[in-house]
C-alpha positions as CSV (number, residue, x, y, z in Angstrom):
1,M,23.4,4.9,63.6
2,K,27.0,4.5,62.4
3,H,27.2,6.8,59.2
4,N,29.5,6.1,56.5
5,K,30.5,9.6,55.4
6,R,32.8,7.6,52.5
7,R,30.0,6.3,50.5
8,N,28.9,7.7,47.3
9,G,26.4,7.5,44.4
10,F,27.5,3.7,43.7
11,G,29.6,3.1,46.5
12,F,32.7,1.3,44.9
13,V,34.5,4.7,43.7
14,A,35.3,5.2,47.3
15,A,35.9,1.5,47.7
16,T,38.5,1.6,44.6
17,V,40.5,4.8,46.7
18,V,40.8,2.9,49.5
19,M,41.7,-0.2,47.7
20,A,44.3,1.3,45.9
21,G,45.8,3.0,49.0
22,V,46.3,-1.0,50.7
23,L,47.7,-2.1,47.2
24,S,50.7,0.6,47.4
25,G,51.5,-0.1,51.0
26,C,52.5,-3.8,49.9
27,G,54.3,-2.7,46.3
28,G,57.0,-1.5,45.0
29,Q,57.4,1.4,42.3
30,T,54.6,0.6,40.2
31,D,52.6,1.2,43.3
32,I,54.2,4.8,43.7
33,A,53.7,5.8,40.1
34,E,50.1,4.6,40.2
35,Q,50.0,7.1,43.6
36,Q,51.5,9.8,41.8
37,Q,49.2,9.6,38.5
38,D,46.2,9.5,41.2
39,S,47.3,12.7,42.4
40,S,47.5,14.3,39.5
41,E,44.2,13.7,38.4
42,V,42.7,14.7,41.3
43,K,44.4,17.5,40.8
44,K,43.6,18.2,37.6
45,Q,39.7,17.4,38.7
46,E,39.9,20.4,40.9
47,T,41.6,22.9,38.5
48,Q,39.1,22.1,35.9
49,Q,36.5,22.6,38.9
50,Q,38.1,26.1,39.5
51,E,37.9,27.2,36.1
52,R,34.6,26.5,35.7
53,Q,33.6,28.1,38.9
54,R,35.3,31.1,37.2
55,E,33.2,30.8,34.2
56,R,29.9,30.6,36.0
57,E,30.7,33.9,38.1
58,N,31.2,36.3,34.6
59,K,27.3,34.7,33.7
60,T,24.2,36.0,34.6
61,Q,21.7,33.2,35.3
62,T,18.5,33.2,34.0
63,P,16.5,30.2,35.8
64,R,13.4,29.9,34.4
65,S,9.8,31.3,36.1
66,Y,7.2,28.3,36.8
67,V,5.0,31.2,38.0
68,I,5.3,33.4,35.4
69,E,4.9,30.9,32.7
70,K,2.3,29.6,34.1
71,A,0.6,33.4,33.8
72,E,1.8,34.0,30.5
73,T,0.6,30.1,29.2
74,E,-2.8,31.4,30.6
75,S,-3.0,34.9,29.1
76,G,-1.8,33.1,25.3
77,E,1.8,35.0,25.7
78,E,5.1,32.7,24.5
79,A,6.9,32.8,28.0
80,D,10.3,34.2,27.7
81,K,13.3,31.3,27.9
82,P,16.7,31.9,29.0
83,D,19.4,32.0,26.3
84,Q,20.9,27.9,26.4
85,E,24.2,29.5,25.5
86,D,24.7,31.1,29.0
87,A,22.1,28.8,31.0
88,A,24.0,25.3,31.8
89,P,26.7,23.3,30.9
90,K,26.8,21.4,27.9
91,E,29.6,18.5,28.7
92,A,29.1,16.0,30.8
93,V,29.1,16.6,34.4
94,T,29.8,15.2,38.2
95,F,27.1,15.6,40.1
96,S,25.0,14.9,43.4
97,I,21.2,14.5,44.2
98,V,19.6,15.6,47.4
99,G,16.7,13.8,46.9
100,D,13.1,11.9,48.6
101,S,11.9,8.3,47.6
102,I,11.7,9.1,44.0
103,S,15.7,9.3,43.6
104,T,16.5,6.6,45.7
105,Y,17.9,3.0,45.2
106,L,19.0,0.4,47.2
107,W,22.3,0.4,46.6
108,D,23.4,3.6,45.8
109,I,22.3,5.6,48.3
110,P,24.3,6.3,52.0
111,E,24.3,3.6,54.6
112,G,21.6,4.3,57.1
113,Y,19.4,6.3,54.5
114,Y,16.1,5.0,53.4
115,P,15.3,3.1,50.3
116,F,11.9,3.1,48.1
117,Y,13.3,1.5,44.8
118,P,13.7,-1.3,44.1
119,E,11.8,-3.0,47.1
120,N,8.6,-0.9,46.3
121,G,7.0,0.5,43.0
122,A,7.7,-0.5,39.6
123,V,11.4,0.6,39.2
124,K,13.3,-2.7,39.5
125,D,16.6,-2.1,37.8
126,R,18.7,0.8,38.4
127,Q,19.1,1.6,34.5
128,D,15.3,2.3,35.0
129,T,16.1,5.4,37.3
130,W,15.9,8.9,36.1
131,W,19.5,9.9,37.6
132,Q,20.9,6.6,35.3
133,M,18.8,7.5,32.1
134,F,20.3,11.3,33.0
135,M,24.0,9.7,32.9
136,D,23.6,7.0,30.1
137,D,22.1,10.3,27.7
138,T,24.7,12.8,28.8
139,G,27.9,10.6,30.1
140,S,27.3,12.5,33.5
141,V,28.7,11.0,36.4
142,L,27.0,10.6,40.2
143,Y,29.2,11.4,42.9
144,A,26.9,11.1,45.4
145,N,23.0,10.2,46.0
146,A,22.2,11.2,49.2
147,S,18.1,10.4,49.0
148,S,16.0,8.7,51.6
149,S,12.4,7.8,51.1
150,G,9.9,9.6,53.1
151,S,12.4,12.5,54.0
152,T,11.1,16.0,54.4
153,C,12.5,18.9,53.8
154,T,11.8,19.7,57.6
155,G,13.0,19.0,60.6
156,D,15.8,19.2,63.3
157,S,18.7,21.1,61.1
158,T,21.3,20.5,63.6
159,S,21.0,16.9,63.7
160,M,23.7,14.8,62.5
161,D,22.2,11.2,62.4
162,D,18.7,11.8,60.4
163,P,18.6,11.3,57.1
164,Q,14.6,12.4,57.2
165,C,15.4,16.2,56.8
166,S,17.0,17.7,54.1
167,C,18.3,20.4,55.7
168,D,20.2,19.2,58.5
169,E,24.0,18.7,59.0
170,L,23.9,15.2,58.1
171,R,22.1,15.3,54.4
172,V,24.3,18.6,53.5
173,S,27.2,16.7,54.1
174,D,26.5,14.0,52.4
175,L,27.4,15.3,48.3
176,N,31.3,14.8,48.0
177,G,32.4,12.6,45.7
178,P,35.8,10.5,45.8
179,E,39.3,12.0,47.9
180,G,36.3,14.8,48.9
181,L,35.8,16.3,45.2
182,I,33.0,18.7,44.7
183,P,30.8,17.7,42.6
184,D,29.8,20.8,39.6
185,A,26.5,20.4,39.7
186,I,23.7,19.3,42.5
187,L,20.5,18.4,42.0
188,I,17.5,19.0,44.6
189,Y,14.5,17.1,44.0
190,M,12.5,17.4,47.3
191,G,9.2,18.6,48.6
192,T,7.2,15.8,47.4
193,N,6.9,14.6,50.9
194,D,6.3,18.1,52.4
195,L,3.2,18.1,50.4
196,L,1.9,15.0,51.0
197,K,2.1,15.3,54.4
198,S,0.4,18.8,54.5
199,I,3.7,20.8,56.0
200,P,2.7,24.4,55.7
201,L,4.3,26.8,52.8
202,G,5.3,29.8,55.3
203,T,6.3,33.0,53.6
204,N,10.0,33.0,53.4
205,D,11.0,34.3,49.8
206,G,14.3,32.9,49.9
207,T,16.1,35.9,51.0
208,V,15.1,36.0,54.9
209,P,17.7,34.3,57.4
210,V,17.0,31.1,59.4
211,T,17.9,30.2,62.7
212,E,18.9,26.6,63.3
213,G,16.7,24.7,65.0
214,N,13.6,22.9,64.7
215,I,12.2,23.7,61.1
216,Q,8.8,23.8,60.8
217,N,7.6,25.4,57.6
218,F,8.5,24.9,54.1
219,S,10.4,27.7,52.9
220,D,12.4,28.1,56.2
221,A,13.8,24.9,55.6
222,Y,14.2,24.9,51.6
223,T,16.1,28.4,52.4
224,L,18.0,27.2,55.0
225,M,19.1,23.9,52.8
226,L,19.9,26.3,50.3
227,D,22.0,28.5,53.0
228,K,24.2,25.6,53.7
229,L,24.7,23.9,50.5
230,E,26.4,27.1,48.9
231,R,28.4,27.4,51.9
232,E,29.5,23.9,52.2
233,Y,29.9,23.6,47.8
234,P,30.9,27.0,46.7
235,V,31.7,25.7,43.5
236,S,28.7,23.7,43.0
237,E,25.8,24.6,40.7
238,I,22.8,24.4,42.3
239,Y,19.5,23.2,40.5
240,C,16.5,23.2,42.3
241,C,13.9,20.8,40.8
242,T,10.0,21.7,41.0
243,L,7.5,18.2,41.9
244,T,6.0,16.2,39.5
245,Q,2.3,16.8,39.6
246,I,0.9,14.5,42.1
247,A,-2.1,12.8,42.5
248,T,-3.9,10.1,45.0
249,W,-6.8,7.4,44.9
250,S,-10.1,8.9,45.2
251,D,-13.0,6.4,47.1
252,G,-13.5,5.4,42.8
253,G,-10.7,3.8,42.3
254,V,-9.6,7.1,40.3
255,L,-6.3,9.1,40.3
256,T,-7.1,12.4,41.5
257,E,-5.1,15.4,42.1
258,F,-3.8,15.4,45.4
259,V,-4.6,18.1,47.7
260,N,-3.2,19.0,51.1
261,G,-4.8,19.8,54.1
262,V,-2.6,23.3,54.7
263,D,-5.1,26.2,54.6
264,E,-7.9,25.7,52.2
265,G,-6.1,23.0,50.7
266,L,-2.2,23.3,48.7
267,T,-1.3,21.3,45.2
268,A,1.9,20.5,43.8
269,A,1.7,23.6,41.9
270,D,1.3,25.4,45.1
271,Y,4.9,23.9,46.5
272,S,6.3,24.0,42.7
273,A,5.7,28.0,42.8
274,C,7.5,28.5,46.6
275,I,10.7,26.8,45.5
276,E,10.6,28.4,42.0
277,K,10.4,32.0,43.6
278,I,13.3,31.0,46.4
279,A,15.4,29.9,43.2
280,K,14.9,33.0,41.2
281,N,15.4,35.1,44.4
282,R,18.9,33.4,44.9
283,G,20.1,33.3,41.5
284,L,19.9,29.6,40.9
285,A,18.2,27.7,38.0
286,V,15.3,25.5,38.5
287,V,14.3,22.2,36.4
288,D,10.4,21.9,35.6
289,L,9.7,18.6,37.0
290,Y,6.1,20.3,37.2
291,G,5.6,20.0,33.6
292,C,7.9,17.2,32.5
293,G,4.4,15.3,31.3
294,I,3.4,13.4,34.7
295,D,-0.3,14.8,34.8
296,E,-3.9,14.2,34.8
297,E,-3.3,12.6,31.4
298,N,-1.3,9.4,32.4
299,W,-0.8,9.1,36.3
300,S,-2.3,6.0,36.0
301,E,0.3,4.8,33.3
302,V,3.6,6.1,34.3
303,T,3.0,6.1,38.1
304,T,1.9,3.4,40.9
305,D,0.4,5.8,42.9
306,G,-0.1,9.3,41.6
307,V,3.3,9.8,43.4
308,H,6.3,7.3,42.3
309,P,7.2,7.1,38.7
310,T,6.9,3.5,36.6
311,P,10.3,3.5,34.4
312,E,7.9,5.7,31.8
313,G,7.5,8.0,34.1
314,M,11.6,8.2,35.8
315,R,12.3,8.7,31.6
316,Y,9.6,12.2,31.8
317,I,12.2,13.3,34.6
318,A,15.0,12.5,32.8
319,K,14.5,14.3,29.5
320,A,13.5,17.6,32.0
321,V,16.7,17.3,34.0
322,E,18.8,17.5,31.2
323,Q,17.3,20.3,29.5
324,G,17.4,21.9,32.8
325,L,21.1,21.5,33.1
326,G,21.3,22.6,29.2
327,F,22.0,19.4,27.0
328,E,21.1,19.4,23.6
329,G,20.2,15.7,23.5
330,S,17.0,13.6,25.2
331,T,16.2,10.8,26.7
332,N,15.6,7.1,24.3
């Protein structure tokens, strides 16, 4: 399977860069000036990224804790909240996505990846994806959408041609923008299929080294994925998304909370707590999708099957992403 490394979130950005190169070969001084202007713009973006990285290194990140907040909420105490002034960027960002079916859209994922929307589910227009809503509300720019339907975190971490394992070499390498630019932010929204396929959680808290190979539990795979992303994209801010609350159809045709077959049964809360713990131990920010508003009260209205959001469900996710990245506004 031939994989197009140049493809990004919309496909047309890389194509524009290539076309500019073709035109310069048959043009004159005007084309040379345009090339110089393009080169200057690339250097300007690189300088801005370096400045943002220096600012980040001077901050102490305070990611939200799903586990702590859950315990404090149950005890009636108000959960501590991070200082929004120090937490995340307020300006538009460039970003890339590592995701599964919930983040796909047929024409906006790399060649060889598997789409879910718009061929399936209720999202039939790009404008109804959570990431397009996020862009519309914040002015942010998608560099690459490395999302593949049915993918898990686990699998052969050494593979260069399998889009179904988020900790492998292929998925990690597919997040650059045009001219190889590194995104300001990387949003990881993975784990739903690990839950649905009853992948064991494992015991890695994000600090235990993982050997490359066939990774068989969720926490090892998630940790290895972060190891690779931090090494490959050292100036990118990484955000770890917890899972929305997941349901399944009962025998009576009613959506009820999904419980998998691992040990005594695990739910989205357990995988979300694992993601939270790993992110917290690594000093990474968390986007709280578990508490975004998709739950037993509205599963039948904002999802088609308890898993895949409708456009209304996508809006819940987009709003949580905006809040998690520190934007003041909310989705319409």
